[in-house]
Every structure is written in C-alpha cells, then in structure tokens.
C-alpha positions, 0 to 999 in steps of 0.5 A, a space after each residue: 500500500 502506498 504511503 499517503 501524501 497531500 500531493 495525491 490531491 492534484 490541487 495540493 500537488 500544484 502548490 509551490 513547495 514552500 506553500 505546500 509545506 506550510 499547509 501540510 502541518 495543518 492537514 489531517 488525513 481522514 478516512 472517507 467511508 462510502 455513504 459518509 455525509 461530510 455536511 448537510 444542506 444548510 449546515 455550518 461547514 467546519 472543514 474543507 476536504 481534499 480527496 486523494 483516493 475518494 470521490 464525493 458527490 454534491 447532492 441537491 434534495 428537493 422538498 419531496 425527497 427527490 435528489 440528484 448529483 449536481 457535481 462530483 469531486 475527486 483527487 482533482 478538487 476540494 469539497 467546501 468552496 463556501 468556506 473561502 467564497 464567504 458563504 460557510 453554508 450551502 443548500 446542497 449536501 456532500 456524500 462520499 460515493 467512492 470510499 478512500 481518503 482525504 486530507 481535511 483542513 479546518 475552516 479557519 486555517 483555510 481562510 487564513 491561507 486563502 487571505 495570504 493571496 498566494 498560489 492556493 487562492 488562485 488555484 481555488 478560484 480557478 477550481 471554483 470556476 471549473 466546478 461551476 462549469 461542471 454543475 451547469 453542464 450536469 444540469 443541461 445534460 440531465 435535461 437534454 440528453 438520454 439516460 445512456 449518454 448521462 450514464 456514459 458521461 458519469 462513468 467516464 467522469 468517475 473513471 478519470 478520478 480513480 486509478 481502477 477501471 472497476 467501480 463499486 456501485 449499485 444500480 440504485 445508487 447510480 439511479 439516485 445520483 442521476 435522478 432517474 428510475 432504477 429501471 432506466 439504469 438497468 436497461 441502459 447498463 444492459 445495452 452498454 454491456 451487450 455493446 461490449 463497453 462495460 461488464 456489470 455484476 451486482 454492485 460492480 461496474 467494470 469498464 472494459 472499453 473506455 474509448 468506446 464508452 466515450 463514443 456513447 457519451 454526450 459532449 458534456 464529458 469533453 466540455 467539463 474535462 477541457 474546461 478543467 484543463 484550460 483553467 488548471 493544466 495538468 490537474 485532470 488529464 489531457 483535453 479531448 474531443 469526442 463525437 456527439 451521439 444523437 
C-alpha cells in the first residue's frame, strides 16, 4: 500500500513547495467511508476536504425527497468552496460515493491561507470556476440528453478520478445520483454491456472499453474535462474531443 501524501490531491500537488509545506502541518488525513455525509444542506461547514483516493458527490434534495448529483469531486478538487467564497453554508449536501481518503483542513486555517493571496487562492478560484462549469453542464445534460449518454458521461467522469477501471456501485445508487428510475439504469447498463463497453455484476461496474464508452457519451464529458484543463493544466488529464451521439 502506498504511503499517503497531500500531493495525491492534484490541487495540493500544484502548490509551490514552500506553500505546500506550510499547509501540510495543518492537514489531517481522514478516512472517507462510502455513504459518509461530510455536511448537510444548510449546515455550518467546519472543514474543507481534499480527496486523494475518494470521490464525493454534491447532492441537491428537493422538498419531496427527490435528489440528484449536481457535481462530483475527486483527487482533482476540494469539497467546501463556501468556506473561502464567504458563504460557510450551502443548500446542497456532500456524500462520499467512492470510499478512500482525504486530507481535511479546518475552516479557519483555510481562510487564513486563502487571505495570504498566494498560489492556493488562485488555484481555488480557478477550481471554483471549473466546478461551476461542471454543475451547469450536469444540469443541461440531465435535461437534454438520454439516460445512456448521462450514464456514459458519469462513468467516464468517475473513471478519470480513480486509478481502477472497476467501480463499486449499485444500480440504485447510480439511479439516485442521476435522478432517474432504477429501471432506466438497468436497461441502459444492459445495452452498454451487450455493446461490449462495460461488464456489470451486482454492485460492480467494470469498464472494459473506455474509448468506446466515450463514443456513447454526450459532449458534456469533453466540455467539463477541457474546461478543467484550460483553467488548471495538468490537474485532470489531457483535453479531448469526442463525437456527439444523437
């Protein structure tokens, strides 16, 4: 097992050495268990989280109880942007959807470092712009694109944040994150499996043809990935251009 280090988070890895060393003394490595709630809607945020091997879903829940993922955060980002944008609370919740680890930073320490107006401030502001793009693109995707395109896009975004090709995910969880019926996910996953793009068994999705899966995704996948690379070169992976499947 590799030794945990803050540079496993790509935002922290992009910091100058001196700034990272100063920050590292206040970073705390914490486990991120599947289903853990980092914060609830309307609650006071106490920490920012820099995932290293975990993925966190930002989820909005309506009064009726319906919910969907509005954005995901993995090793490329940080959870808790209201802490440096001046809000301290948010109407969405943050829930771990892929277990792993993260470094957390207490809110006062984050605020103090942000106010130094150094490299971290610039990185966090550019990441926030990229996260806004992801949120907007997700909203458009959920409204205008097919469930197959949405699932393909979501799987690809998840794979970009994880070292493995296999995801530990139930169809119920995926359906709730995309805000669609479980039956729709079952039907689409079946088609993708017949096409040779994925293999699915209970609780696990194995992507066997990532390039092929890209051909089934909508333009939202490439749009978010390219914007991340434009704003934070090297934090995600290289820009791509994908065909749009009607």
